[in-house]
C-alpha positions in Angstrom: -17.7 2.5 23.5 -17.1 0.3 20.6 -14.1 -2.1 21.1 -11.9 -2.6 18.2 -11.0 -6.2 17.3 -7.5 -7.4 17.9 -7.0 -8.3 14.2 -4.1 -10.7 14.3 -3.1 -12.6 11.2 0.0 -14.8 10.5 2.6 -14.4 7.8 5.4 -16.8 6.7 7.6 -17.6 3.9 10.9 -19.0 2.4 13.2 -17.5 -0.2 16.0 -19.4 -1.8 19.2 -17.5 -1.6 20.7 -19.4 -4.6 19.2 -20.2 -8.0 20.2 -23.9 -7.7 18.3 -24.4 -4.4 15.4 -26.8 -4.2 12.0 -25.2 -5.0 10.0 -24.2 -1.9 7.3 -26.8 -1.4 3.6 -26.3 -0.7 3.8 -28.8 2.1 6.5 -26.9 3.9 4.5 -23.7 3.7 1.4 -25.5 4.9 3.4 -26.8 8.0 4.4 -23.2 8.7 0.8 -22.0 8.5 -0.6 -24.8 10.5 1.7 -23.9 13.4 0.3 -20.4 13.5 -3.3 -21.2 12.5 -4.6 -19.6 15.8 -3.5 -16.3 14.4 -5.7 -16.5 11.3 -8.3 -19.2 11.4 -10.5 -17.9 8.6 -8.4 -18.7 5.6 -5.1 -20.0 4.4 -3.3 -18.7 1.3 0.0 -19.6 -0.5 1.9 -18.1 -3.4 5.0 -19.9 -4.9 7.3 -19.5 -7.8 10.7 -21.0 -8.5 12.6 -19.0 -5.9 10.2 -18.0 -3.2 7.1 -19.0 -1.4 5.0 -16.8 0.9 2.0 -17.7 3.0 -0.8 -16.1 5.0 -3.2 -17.2 7.8 -6.1 -14.7 7.7 -8.3 -13.3 10.4 -10.9 -11.5 8.3 -11.6 -7.9 9.5 -11.6 -5.6 6.4 -13.0 -6.5 3.0 -14.3 -10.0 4.0 -15.2 -11.1 0.5 -12.1 -10.1 -1.5 -9.2 -9.4 0.9 -7.5 -12.8 0.5 -3.8 -13.1 0.8 -1.1 -13.4 -0.5 -2.3 -10.5 -2.7 -0.7 -9.2 -5.9 -0.7 -6.1 -8.0 -2.5 -6.0 -11.4 0.0 -8.0 -13.4 1.1 -10.4 -10.7 4.7 -9.3 -10.4 4.5 -8.1 -6.8 3.1 -10.2 -4.0 2.5 -9.4 -0.3 1.6 -11.2 2.9 0.6 -8.7 5.6 -0.3 -8.7 9.3 -1.7 -5.6 10.8 -3.8 -2.5 10.2 -3.1 0.7 8.3 -5.1 3.4 9.9 -4.8 6.0 7.0 -5.4 3.5 4.2 -8.6 5.3 3.0 -6.7 8.6 2.4 -3.8 6.7 0.8 -6.1 4.8 -1.4 -7.8 8.0 -2.7 -4.4 9.5 -3.6 -3.2 6.3 -5.3 -6.4 6.2 -7.5 -5.7 9.8 -8.6 -2.2 8.6 -9.5 -3.7 6.0 -11.9 -3.7 2.9 -9.7 -6.5 0.4 -10.2 -7.9 -1.3 -7.0 -9.7 -4.7 -7.1 -10.4 -4.8 -3.3 -11.2 -2.4 -0.5 -8.5 -3.7 1.8 -5.6 -1.9 3.4 -3.3 -4.6 2.1 -3.7 -3.5 -1.5 -2.7 0.0 -0.6 0.7 -1.2 0.5 1.2 -2.9 -2.8 0.6 0.2 -4.8 2.6 2.4 -2.5 5.5 0.0 -3.0 5.1 0.2 -6.8 5.5 4.0 -6.6 7.9 4.5 -3.8 9.8 1.2 -3.2 11.1 0.9 0.4 10.2 4.5 1.0 6.5 3.5 1.1 7.0 3.0 4.8 7.1 6.8 5.3 3.5 7.0 4.2 2.1 4.3 6.5 0.3 5.1 9.7 -0.4 1.9 11.5 0.7 -1.3 13.1 2.2 -3.9 10.7 4.5 -6.6 9.7 4.6 -7.6 6.1 6.7 -9.2 3.4 6.7 -8.3 -0.3 8.1 -10.5 -3.0 9.1 -8.6 -6.1 9.3 -11.1 -9.0 11.0 -8.7 -11.4 13.7 -7.7 -9.0 13.9 -11.2 -7.4 13.9 -9.4 -4.1 12.2 -9.8 -0.8 11.3 -6.7 1.2 9.9 -7.0 4.7 9.2 -4.4 7.3 7.9 -3.9 10.9 6.0 -1.0 12.3 7.7 1.9 14.1 7.3 0.6 17.7 7.1 -3.2 17.0 3.4 -3.9 17.7 3.4 -6.7 15.2 6.0 -9.4 15.4 8.4 -10.6 12.7 11.2 -13.2 12.9 13.7 -14.5 10.4 16.6 -16.9 9.9 19.1 -17.5 7.2 20.2 -21.2 7.2 22.5 -22.5 4.5 20.9 -21.5 1.1 17.5 -20.4 2.5 15.9 -17.4 4.2 12.9 -18.0 6.4 10.5 -15.6 8.0 7.3 -15.8 10.1 5.1 -14.1 12.6 6.2 -16.6 15.3 9.4 -18.6 15.7 7.5 -21.8 15.9 6.6 -21.5 12.2 10.3 -21.4 11.2 10.9 -24.5 13.2 7.8 -26.2 11.6 9.7 -26.4 8.3 11.9 -29.2 9.8 14.9 -27.4 8.2 16.0 -25.3 11.1 17.5 -26.7 14.3 16.5 -25.6 17.8 19.4 -24.4 19.9 19.4 -22.0 22.9 21.6 -18.9 22.4 23.7 -18.3 25.5 24.1 -14.6 24.6 20.3 -14.4 24.7 20.1 -16.2 28.0 22.5 -13.6 29.4 20.2 -10.8 28.2 17.1 -12.5 29.7 18.7 -13.0 33.1 19.9 -9.3 33.1 16.9 -7.6 31.5 14.1 -10.1 31.6 13.9 -10.2 27.8 16.1 -10.4 24.7 17.2 -7.3 22.9 16.2 -7.2 19.2 17.5 -8.6 16.9 18.4 -11.3 19.5 16.0 -14.1 20.3 16.3 -17.0 22.7 17.3 -19.3 19.8 20.6 -19.4 18.0 20.3 -18.3 14.4 16.8 -16.9 14.8 16.4 -13.1 14.8 13.7 -10.6 15.4 13.4 -7.7 13.0 13.7 -4.7 15.3 10.9 -2.1 15.4 11.3 0.7 12.8 13.4 -1.5 10.6 13.1 -3.1 7.2 15.1 -5.8 5.6 15.8 -6.7 1.9 17.0 -10.1 0.6 18.5 -10.2 -2.9 21.2 -12.2 -4.6 22.2 -14.0 -1.3 22.6 -10.6 0.3 20.6 -9.7 3.4 20.4 -6.0 4.3 18.8 -4.5 7.4 18.0 -0.8 7.5 16.4 1.4 10.2 13.8 3.7 8.7 12.4 5.4 11.8 13.6 6.2 15.4 12.3 8.2 18.3 13.3 11.9 17.9 13.7 14.2 20.9 13.9 18.0 20.5 16.8 19.9 22.1 14.2 21.7 24.3 13.0 18.4 25.6 16.5 17.2 26.2 17.3 20.1 28.5 14.2 19.6 30.8 15.0 18.5 34.3 12.7 16.6 36.7 11.9 18.5 39.9 
């Protein structure tokens, strides 16, 4: 039996919630990446513009030569940093090519970009896999980030003053030096009661976990969390009794 690799990458980023905020620095993004370098030791990548900066620590699994991230669409208006694996990306890629999209890599990452171009946030309905990703849409000035249906891949975020932070691990958010560490007493109560926090709660005040099956958008200082998937039980199953 062939054992599949545990392909674990790291993603991180910062978005300014107001136009007059200080530009995201490369050094800050590097500190975020360095704190999660164990997730992706093969390659680091950073994209920045005046309002946002996204970063990626890569563990090379698919398309070793040209799958570098952050990755963009053809005209550089949409950028993604992605952690995970899309199981049906080959089928999706073939359909997207028929629809006129041009691919420059063989990676599953690029499939997500083109799906987003066609379907926006509804691209999640087409993905079969385990994932956490963030897409920065330069034209809309909007961040779109999502987590897979059952939360296999982690994704955390915080909104402090005029900035929005996200990362695969909480330590990367603290690595910016711009977010204070403080234990959340509500989270402690959950841990003592249930041995874990309940998403979106985490052990730290002001730091949240994007729940499984949810996506989040950040635009014009507004942060919107939406659920796109939930476990569905049939009426027949609901009536079953255990004997």
